[in-house]
C-alpha positions in Angstrom: 93.0 38.0 -15.8 91.5 34.6 -16.2 89.5 35.0 -13.0 88.2 38.4 -14.1 87.1 36.9 -17.4 85.5 33.9 -15.6 83.5 36.0 -13.2 82.4 38.6 -15.7 81.3 35.8 -18.2 79.5 34.0 -15.3 77.7 36.9 -13.6 76.4 38.8 -16.6 74.4 35.8 -18.0 73.2 35.0 -14.4 72.1 38.6 -14.0 70.3 38.7 -17.4 68.4 35.4 -17.0 68.0 35.1 -13.2 69.1 38.1 -11.2 67.1 40.7 -13.1 63.7 39.0 -12.6 64.5 38.1 -9.0 65.4 41.8 -8.3 62.1 42.9 -9.8 60.2 40.3 -7.8 61.8 41.6 -4.6 61.0 45.2 -5.6 57.4 44.5 -6.6 55.7 45.0 -3.2 57.0 48.6 -3.1 55.0 49.6 -6.2 51.3 50.5 -6.0 48.7 48.1 -7.5 46.8 49.8 -10.4 43.2 48.8 -10.9 41.6 50.3 -14.0 37.9 51.1 -14.0 35.3 50.0 -16.6 36.0 50.6 -20.2 33.4 51.9 -22.6 33.0 49.9 -25.9 35.8 50.7 -28.2 36.3 50.9 -32.0 38.7 48.1 -32.6 40.7 47.0 -35.6 42.3 43.6 -35.5 45.3 43.2 -37.9 46.4 39.8 -39.1 49.5 39.7 -41.4 49.5 36.4 -43.3 51.8 34.6 -45.8 50.6 31.3 -47.1 48.3 30.6 -44.1 45.6 28.5 -45.8 45.8 25.9 -43.1 45.1 28.4 -40.3 43.2 31.5 -41.6 39.7 30.2 -41.4 40.1 29.0 -37.8 41.8 32.2 -36.9 39.1 34.4 -38.3 36.4 32.3 -36.6 38.1 32.7 -33.2 38.4 36.5 -33.6 34.8 36.9 -34.9 33.4 34.8 -32.0 34.8 37.0 -29.2 32.3 37.9 -26.5 33.5 41.5 -26.4 30.9 43.9 -27.6 32.9 46.5 -29.5 31.5 49.8 -30.7 32.9 48.7 -34.1 35.0 45.6 -35.0 37.1 45.6 -38.1 39.4 42.6 -39.0 42.0 43.3 -41.6 43.8 40.4 -43.2 46.9 41.6 -44.9 48.1 38.8 -47.2 51.8 39.4 -48.0 52.1 37.9 -51.4 50.5 34.6 -50.5 50.7 32.0 -53.3 48.2 29.6 -51.8 44.4 29.9 -51.0 44.9 32.3 -48.0 43.1 35.2 -49.7 40.3 33.1 -51.2 39.6 31.4 -47.9 39.6 34.7 -46.0 37.2 36.3 -48.4 35.0 33.2 -48.3 34.2 34.0 -44.6 31.9 36.6 -46.1 31.5 38.8 -43.0 31.3 42.6 -43.4 33.7 43.0 -40.5 36.5 41.3 -42.4 38.6 43.2 -45.0 41.1 41.3 -47.0 44.1 43.0 -48.6 45.7 40.9 -51.4 49.2 42.6 -51.3 52.3 41.9 -53.3 55.3 40.6 -51.4 56.2 43.5 -49.1 57.6 41.7 -46.1 55.8 41.5 -42.8 56.5 45.1 -41.8 55.2 46.4 -45.1 52.1 44.3 -44.9 51.4 45.6 -41.3 52.0 49.3 -42.3 49.6 48.9 -45.2 47.0 47.2 -43.1 47.2 49.9 -40.4 46.6 52.6 -43.1 43.1 51.2 -43.7 42.2 50.7 -40.0 39.3 52.7 -38.6 39.7 51.6 -34.9 40.9 53.7 -32.0 42.7 50.6 -30.7 44.8 48.4 -33.0 45.1 44.7 -32.1 47.9 42.7 -33.8 47.9 38.9 -33.9 49.4 36.1 -35.8 47.5 34.0 -38.3 48.4 30.6 -36.8 47.2 30.9 -33.2 43.8 30.8 -31.7 42.0 33.0 -29.2 40.0 32.0 -26.2 36.4 33.4 -26.3 37.2 36.3 -23.8 40.6 37.2 -25.1 39.8 40.4 -26.8 37.8 41.9 -23.8 40.5 41.1 -21.4 43.2 42.5 -23.6 41.4 45.8 -24.0 40.3 46.3 -20.3 43.5 48.1 -19.1 42.9 50.9 -21.7 40.5 52.3 -19.2 43.6 53.8 -17.6 44.7 56.7 -19.8 48.3 56.1 -18.9 48.2 52.8 -20.7 49.3 52.9 -24.3 49.6 49.2 -25.1 48.7 45.8 -23.8 50.2 42.3 -24.2 48.5 38.9 -24.1 49.9 35.5 -23.0 50.8 32.7 -25.4 50.3 29.1 -24.3 51.5 26.0 -26.0 48.9 23.4 -24.8 50.6 20.4 -26.5 54.4 20.7 -25.9 55.1 17.7 -28.1 57.9 15.2 -27.6 60.9 17.2 -28.9 62.4 20.7 -28.3 58.9 22.3 -28.0 58.9 21.1 -24.4 61.6 23.7 -23.8 59.7 26.2 -25.9 56.7 25.8 -23.6 58.7 26.2 -20.4 60.4 29.2 -21.9 57.0 30.8 -22.4 56.3 30.2 -18.7 59.6 31.8 -17.8 58.8 34.9 -20.0 55.4 35.1 -18.4 57.1 35.4 -15.0 59.5 38.1 -16.2 56.6 40.0 -17.8 54.5 39.7 -14.6 57.2 41.3 -12.4 58.0 43.9 -15.1 54.3 44.7 -15.2 54.0 44.9 -11.4 56.9 47.4 -11.3 55.7 49.4 -14.2 58.5 48.6 -16.6 57.0 46.1 -19.0 59.4 46.1 -21.9 57.6 44.8 -24.9 54.8 42.4 -26.1 54.8 39.2 -28.1 53.5 39.4 -31.7 51.0 36.6 -31.0 48.8 39.2 -29.3 49.3 42.9 -28.6 47.2 46.0 -28.7 48.1 49.7 -29.1 46.3 53.0 -29.2 46.0 54.0 -32.8 47.5 57.6 -32.4 50.7 56.0 -31.0 51.4 53.8 -34.0 54.6 54.6 -35.9 55.3 53.0 -39.2 57.6 50.0 -38.7 61.0 50.2 -40.4 62.2 47.3 -42.5 64.2 44.5 -40.8 63.2 45.2 -37.2 61.1 42.8 -35.1 57.6 44.2 -35.7 56.2 43.1 -32.3 58.9 44.8 -30.3 58.8 48.0 -32.4 55.0 48.3 -32.2 54.8 47.7 -28.5 57.6 50.2 -27.8 55.5 52.9 -29.5 53.8 53.3 -26.1 57.0 53.9 -24.0 58.3 56.2 -26.7 55.3 58.3 -26.2 55.6 58.2 -22.4 52.9 55.6 -21.8 53.0 52.1 -20.3 52.6 48.6 -21.7 50.4 46.3 -19.5 50.7 42.6 -19.4 47.4 40.7 -19.4 48.1 37.0 -18.6 44.4 36.2 -18.7 44.2 37.2 -22.4 45.3 33.9 -23.8 46.3 32.8 -27.3 46.9 29.1 -28.1 50.0 28.3 -30.2 52.1 25.3 -31.2 55.7 24.6 -30.3 58.6 23.7 -32.6 60.2 20.3 -32.1 62.9 20.5 -34.8 66.3 21.8 -33.7 67.0 23.4 -37.1 63.8 25.4 -37.0 64.4 26.5 -33.4 67.9 27.6 -34.4 66.7 29.6 -37.4 63.9 31.2 -35.4 66.2 32.3 -32.5 68.8 33.5 -35.0 66.3 35.6 -36.9 64.7 37.0 -33.7 68.2 38.0 -32.4 69.2 39.8 -35.5 65.8 41.6 -35.7 65.9 42.3 -32.0 69.2 44.0 -32.1 68.2 46.0 -35.1 65.1 47.0 -33.2 67.1 48.2 -30.2 69.3 50.2 -32.6 66.1 51.8 -34.0 64.8 52.5 -30.5 68.2 53.5 -29.0 66.7 56.6 -27.3 64.7 54.3 -25.0 68.0 52.9 -23.5 68.7 56.1 -21.7 67.9 55.8 -17.9 68.1 59.6 -17.5 65.0 60.0 -19.7 63.2 56.7 -19.3 64.2 55.6 -15.8 63.4 52.0 -14.8 62.0 51.2 -18.2 65.4 51.8 -19.8 67.1 49.6 -17.2 64.6 46.9 -17.9 65.1 47.2 -21.6 68.9 47.0 -21.2 68.6 44.0 -18.9 65.8 42.1 -20.7 66.6 42.8 -24.4 70.3 43.8 -24.6 72.3 42.0 -22.0 70.3 38.8 -22.5 71.1 38.8 -26.2 74.8 39.5 -25.6 75.1 36.9 -22.8 75.3 33.7 -24.9 78.6 34.8 -26.5 80.2 34.9 -23.1 79.8 31.1 -22.6 82.8 30.2 -24.7 85.2 32.5 -22.9 83.7 31.3 -19.7 84.5 27.7 -20.6 88.1 28.6 -21.7 88.7 30.7 -18.6 87.4 27.8 -16.4 89.8 25.4 -18.2 92.7 27.8 -17.4 91.7 28.0 -13.7 90.7 24.4 -13.1 93.9 23.7 -11.1 93.5 26.7 -8.9 90.8 25.4 -6.5 88.1 22.8 -6.0 85.5 25.4 -6.9 86.8 25.8 -10.5 86.9 22.0 -10.8 83.2 21.8 -9.9 82.2 24.6 -12.3 84.1 23.0 -15.2 82.4 19.7 -14.4 79.0 21.4 -14.4 79.6 23.1 -17.7 80.9 19.9 -19.4 78.0 17.9 -18.0 75.5 20.5 -19.2 76.9 20.4 -22.8 77.0 16.6 -22.8 73.4 16.4 -21.7 72.4 18.9 -24.4 74.2 17.0 -27.1 72.7 13.7 -26.0 69.3 15.3 -26.1 69.9 16.5 -29.7 71.0 13.1 -30.8 68.0 11.4 -29.1 65.9 11.2 -32.2 63.5 8.7 -30.7 62.9 10.8 -27.5 63.8 8.0 -25.2 65.9 10.0 -22.8 64.2 11.9 -19.9 62.9 15.4 -20.3 66.0 17.2 -18.8 68.0 16.1 -21.9 65.4 17.7 -24.2 65.4 20.9 -22.1 69.2 21.0 -22.2 69.1 20.6 -26.0 66.6 23.4 -26.3 68.8 25.7 -24.2 71.9 24.8 -26.3 70.1 25.4 -29.6 68.7 28.7 -28.3 72.0 30.0 -27.1 73.7 28.9 -30.3 71.1 30.6 -32.5 71.4 33.8 -30.4 75.2 33.7 -30.8 75.1 33.3 -34.5 72.4 36.0 -34.7 74.7 38.4 -32.9 77.5 37.7 -35.3 75.1 38.2 -38.3 74.0 41.5 -36.8 77.5 42.7 -36.4 78.2 41.8 -40.0 75.2 43.8 -41.2 73.0 40.9 -42.1 69.2 41.3 -42.1 66.0 39.4 -42.8 63.9 41.4 -45.2 61.4 38.6 -45.9 59.5 36.2 -43.7 58.2 32.7 -44.1 56.3 31.6 -41.0 56.1 28.0 -42.2 59.9 27.6 -42.0 59.8 28.2 -38.2 56.9 25.9 -37.3 
């Protein structure tokens, strides 16, 4: 029994984090390359949900309004979700007819987004966060795949140009890992979802976002729910900042896990391979098994302790586990960042897995996050 537990708890996380993208990489050459033609100028509505973003809103609007894409019509909707600082005043001070500012009461992010979409005039909706910056050609690159009528949504690529000295180093490398997974998903036509930092969707596909789900996942899955694809556009870049503090990383991963599992429950019909084929398998692998995998690490360790006397192999695996945990703890305790980078990377992995495990427990207990405070996770 201990061996069954050991191998099950070892192979499932390995499949979720390594095996799945490797299998897609091997399968990619067997899928046709899609090259969309030219796209006529589109009517575009950019939606920015903001809560107390006075430090970022001016720069954000400047980067959106300075895009080199010549839209048939560009509308930028800033939905302030009960901001108590100068977010609304600074957004209105931009004084550009393309910008519309909604000074909303505290609705939560999903409520702010739903309200913003209700006033959008564009045929394509672009969702982006208030605290990141676009490159000058981001919008045009993000929209280009819509020339293919089978494409219902697109996703950009978030870069952390300055990883910092703490756990944000792991955050930056994790973004590169996610980029690899999305590239091979995109190549095989089963791109699962987009990051909320930058995603676009055809307006007719938009469905009102339920409370408590992860808005970016729910919005981007509007396309597969309608039988259309999401396309990853790595050239469409947004610049963001990492998070060095362990407590903030923990809270963010905890919140994302709870919302992610609630999102999967709301989109449970997409998990059926009989109806959605490879996309359903990708969704199960990328979003479900990966979120369940961290809770298997404790029984993996306990089973390994039980088996350590059985063979030299189990002795080596136990040593590797204990060394990994020791490296991560040392990285967490290294407040002065004197230890080499692998210690910080191990600390990031440990905090991430711990946050996911607690998030799973909270989800099972029915906990939810109805409000958002972006500043707590920066």
